[in-house]
C-alpha positions as CSV (number, residue, x, y, z in Angstrom):
1,M,12.1,-8.6,43.7
2,A,12.5,-10.3,40.4
3,E,12.1,-8.1,37.3
4,D,8.9,-8.5,35.3
5,A,9.4,-10.9,32.4
6,P,9.4,-9.2,29.0
7,R,6.0,-9.3,27.2
8,Q,5.8,-11.9,24.6
9,A,4.3,-11.4,21.2
10,A,0.9,-13.0,21.1
11,G,0.7,-14.0,17.4
12,V,-2.4,-13.7,15.2
13,G,-3.6,-17.3,15.6
14,G,-7.2,-17.4,16.9
15,R,-7.7,-13.6,16.5
16,L,-10.6,-12.2,14.7
17,V,-9.4,-9.8,11.9
18,L,-11.5,-7.7,9.7
19,V,-10.2,-7.1,6.2
20,A,-11.9,-4.0,4.7
21,G,-11.9,-3.9,0.9
22,A,-11.3,-7.6,0.8
23,T,-12.2,-8.2,-2.9
24,S,-9.1,-6.5,-4.1
25,A,-5.9,-8.4,-5.0
26,S,-4.3,-7.2,-1.8
27,G,-7.5,-8.2,0.1
28,E,-7.3,-11.7,-1.2
29,A,-3.6,-11.9,-0.4
30,A,-4.2,-10.7,3.2
31,T,-7.1,-13.0,3.7
32,R,-5.0,-16.0,2.5
33,A,-2.1,-15.1,4.8
34,L,-4.2,-14.5,7.8
35,V,-6.2,-17.7,7.4
36,N,-2.9,-19.6,6.9
37,A,-1.6,-18.1,10.1
38,G,-4.6,-19.4,12.0
39,A,-6.6,-16.1,12.2
40,R,-10.4,-15.9,11.8
41,V,-11.2,-13.4,9.0
42,V,-14.2,-11.3,8.3
43,A,-13.9,-10.2,4.7
44,V,-15.8,-7.0,4.0
45,G,-16.8,-5.6,0.7
46,R,-19.8,-4.2,-1.2
47,D,-20.2,-6.9,-3.8
48,E,-21.5,-10.3,-2.5
49,E,-20.5,-12.1,-5.7
50,R,-16.9,-10.8,-5.6
51,L,-16.6,-11.8,-1.9
52,A,-17.1,-15.4,-3.0
53,S,-13.4,-15.7,-3.9
54,V,-12.3,-14.8,-0.3
55,T,-14.9,-17.1,1.3
56,R,-13.3,-19.9,-0.6
57,L,-10.1,-19.1,1.2
58,G,-11.8,-19.6,4.6
59,A,-13.0,-16.1,5.4
60,R,-16.5,-15.1,6.6
61,A,-18.0,-12.6,4.2
62,A,-19.8,-9.4,5.2
63,V,-21.5,-7.2,2.7
64,C,-21.3,-3.6,3.9
65,D,-21.0,-0.1,2.5
66,L,-18.2,1.2,4.7
67,T,-19.0,4.8,3.7
68,D,-22.3,4.4,5.5
69,E,-21.8,5.0,9.2
70,H,-25.1,3.3,10.1
71,A,-24.2,0.2,8.1
72,V,-20.8,0.0,9.7
73,R,-22.3,0.2,13.2
74,A,-24.8,-2.4,12.2
75,L,-22.0,-4.7,11.2
76,A,-20.3,-4.2,14.5
77,A,-23.6,-4.9,16.3
78,Q,-24.1,-8.1,14.3
79,L,-20.6,-9.4,15.2
80,A,-21.2,-8.5,18.9
81,A,-24.5,-10.3,18.9
82,T,-22.7,-13.5,18.0
83,G,-20.2,-12.9,20.8
84,E,-17.4,-11.9,18.3
85,R,-14.9,-9.2,19.2
86,V,-12.6,-7.8,16.6
87,D,-8.8,-8.0,17.3
88,G,-7.6,-6.4,14.1
89,V,-8.5,-4.3,11.0
90,L,-6.6,-4.0,7.7
91,H,-8.0,-1.1,5.7
92,L,-7.7,-1.6,2.0
93,V,-10.5,0.6,0.7
94,G,-9.0,3.0,-1.8
95,G,-8.5,3.9,-5.4
96,W,-6.7,6.4,-7.6
97,R,-7.8,9.5,-9.6
98,G,-5.4,12.2,-10.7
99,G,-3.7,14.1,-13.4
100,G,-4.2,17.5,-14.9
101,G,-1.9,19.4,-12.5
102,V,-3.2,21.5,-9.6
103,A,-5.9,23.1,-11.8
104,G,-7.1,19.7,-12.9
105,Q,-7.8,18.5,-9.4
106,T,-11.6,18.2,-9.4
107,D,-13.9,18.1,-6.4
108,D,-15.5,15.0,-7.9
109,D,-12.2,13.2,-7.8
110,Y,-11.5,14.4,-4.3
111,R,-14.9,13.1,-3.1
112,F,-14.2,9.8,-4.7
113,L,-10.8,9.5,-3.0
114,E,-12.2,10.7,0.3
115,K,-14.5,7.7,0.6
116,S,-11.4,5.7,1.8
117,L,-10.8,8.1,4.7
118,T,-14.5,8.1,5.5
119,A,-14.7,4.3,5.6
120,W,-11.6,4.2,7.9
121,R,-13.1,6.8,10.3
122,H,-16.3,4.8,10.5
123,L,-14.5,1.4,11.0
124,S,-12.2,2.7,13.7
125,R,-14.9,4.3,15.7
126,A,-17.4,1.4,15.4
127,F,-14.8,-1.2,16.5
128,W,-12.8,1.0,19.0
129,D,-14.1,-0.7,22.1
130,D,-13.3,-4.1,20.7
131,L,-9.8,-3.0,19.8
132,V,-8.9,-1.4,23.2
133,D,-10.4,-4.4,25.0
134,S,-8.6,-7.0,22.9
135,A,-5.7,-8.9,24.4
136,S,-3.7,-8.1,21.3
137,A,-5.1,-5.7,18.6
138,R,-3.4,-4.4,15.5
139,V,-4.8,-2.0,12.9
140,A,-3.2,-0.9,9.7
141,V,-3.8,1.3,6.6
142,V,-2.1,1.4,3.3
143,S,-0.8,4.9,2.4
144,S,1.5,6.1,-0.3
145,T,5.0,7.4,-0.7
146,A,3.2,10.4,-2.4
147,V,2.6,11.7,1.1
148,V,6.4,12.4,1.4
149,R,6.7,13.9,-2.1
150,P,3.2,15.0,-3.4
151,L,3.0,15.8,-7.1
152,A,0.7,18.4,-8.6
153,G,-1.2,15.8,-10.6
154,G,-1.9,13.7,-7.5
155,A,-2.6,16.5,-5.0
156,N,-6.1,15.2,-4.1
157,Y,-4.7,11.7,-3.6
158,A,-1.8,12.8,-1.5
159,A,-4.0,15.0,0.6
160,V,-6.4,12.2,1.4
161,K,-3.5,9.8,2.2
162,A,-2.0,12.3,4.5
163,A,-5.2,12.7,6.3
164,T,-5.5,9.0,6.6
165,E,-2.1,8.8,8.1
166,A,-3.0,11.5,10.6
167,W,-6.2,9.6,11.6
168,T,-4.2,6.4,12.1
169,R,-1.6,8.1,14.2
170,A,-4.4,9.5,16.3
171,L,-5.6,6.0,16.8
172,A,-2.1,5.1,18.0
173,H,-2.2,7.9,20.5
174,G,-5.6,6.7,21.6
175,F,-4.4,3.2,22.2
176,T,-1.5,4.5,24.3
177,K,-3.6,7.0,26.3
178,T,-6.3,4.4,27.0
179,A,-3.8,1.9,28.4
180,R,-2.0,4.5,30.4
181,D,-5.2,5.9,31.9
182,A,-6.2,2.4,32.9
183,G,-2.8,1.7,34.4
184,E,-2.4,-1.2,32.0
185,S,0.3,-2.3,29.5
186,L,-0.3,-1.3,25.9
187,R,-2.0,-4.1,24.0
188,A,-3.0,-2.5,20.7
189,A,-1.0,-0.9,17.9
190,A,-1.8,1.2,14.8
191,V,0.5,1.1,11.8
192,V,0.8,2.9,8.5
193,F,2.2,0.9,5.5
194,R,3.5,3.1,2.7
195,V,3.9,1.9,-0.9
196,K,4.6,3.5,-4.2
197,T,2.2,1.0,-5.8
198,L,0.6,-2.1,-4.4
199,A,0.8,-4.0,-7.7
200,G,3.2,-6.8,-7.1
201,R,3.5,-6.0,-3.4
202,E,0.3,-7.7,-2.2
203,A,2.0,-10.7,-0.6
204,D,4.6,-8.4,1.0
205,L,1.8,-6.3,2.6
206,A,-0.1,-9.4,3.7
207,S,3.0,-10.8,5.4
208,A,3.9,-7.5,7.1
209,F,0.4,-7.2,8.5
210,V,0.3,-10.8,9.8
211,H,3.7,-10.3,11.5
212,L,2.6,-7.2,13.4
213,W,1.2,-9.7,15.9
214,D,4.7,-11.2,16.3
215,A,6.0,-7.9,17.7
216,A,5.3,-6.2,21.0
217,P,2.7,-3.5,20.6
218,D,4.9,-0.7,21.8
219,A,7.5,-1.7,19.2
220,V,5.1,-1.1,16.3
221,N,2.5,1.3,17.5
222,D,2.5,4.7,15.7
223,T,5.1,3.5,13.1
224,V,5.3,4.0,9.4
225,V,6.6,1.0,7.4
226,T,7.6,1.6,3.8
227,L,7.4,-1.4,1.6
228,A,10.3,-0.6,-0.7
229,D,10.4,-1.3,-4.4
């Protein structure tokens, strides 16, 4: 009996990809790269006026407060009602607050930073069925090198990023388990991108995300990719 042919990378062309936090510089770079690669993009943000810049790149805008679980589920339902199924998510919702050493880490700052994790949990749950049913799904988050070496003045920030990485790795396990339990090959992958700072690295992040579809899912699932300075 002939051996099975190796699985070929599917590519992002024609896939529906949701960019969360699309009004940031990294969101615009990712949207541009995805559209140029032939993907269909849903650009999600809270400000309709600021989303205009990404719609001009060829994306479909969706106004949504991603920290509101009901709003995220409504977004998923709206896409499903039009026959759309999501094949990828790039999570760019974030921000920075820090300083003051350990004693200066306030609960207000932590709650602000925690919104990114909350949004990611809502998104990944709302679109889980789409992702595991997709012929080729990829999800990614942006984390920080601070997870490896947390500093006192950024303790809140590093803690939230570490939790975000843990959630993403749990998604990776979920993709693997779902495929295994169904007796199917893995088709989805979850990846963590770590950066020291995104400033000046927006295009690198966009390219790295697009090229996840050029690799077999088992080669990239549950991996941490550091975008070096």
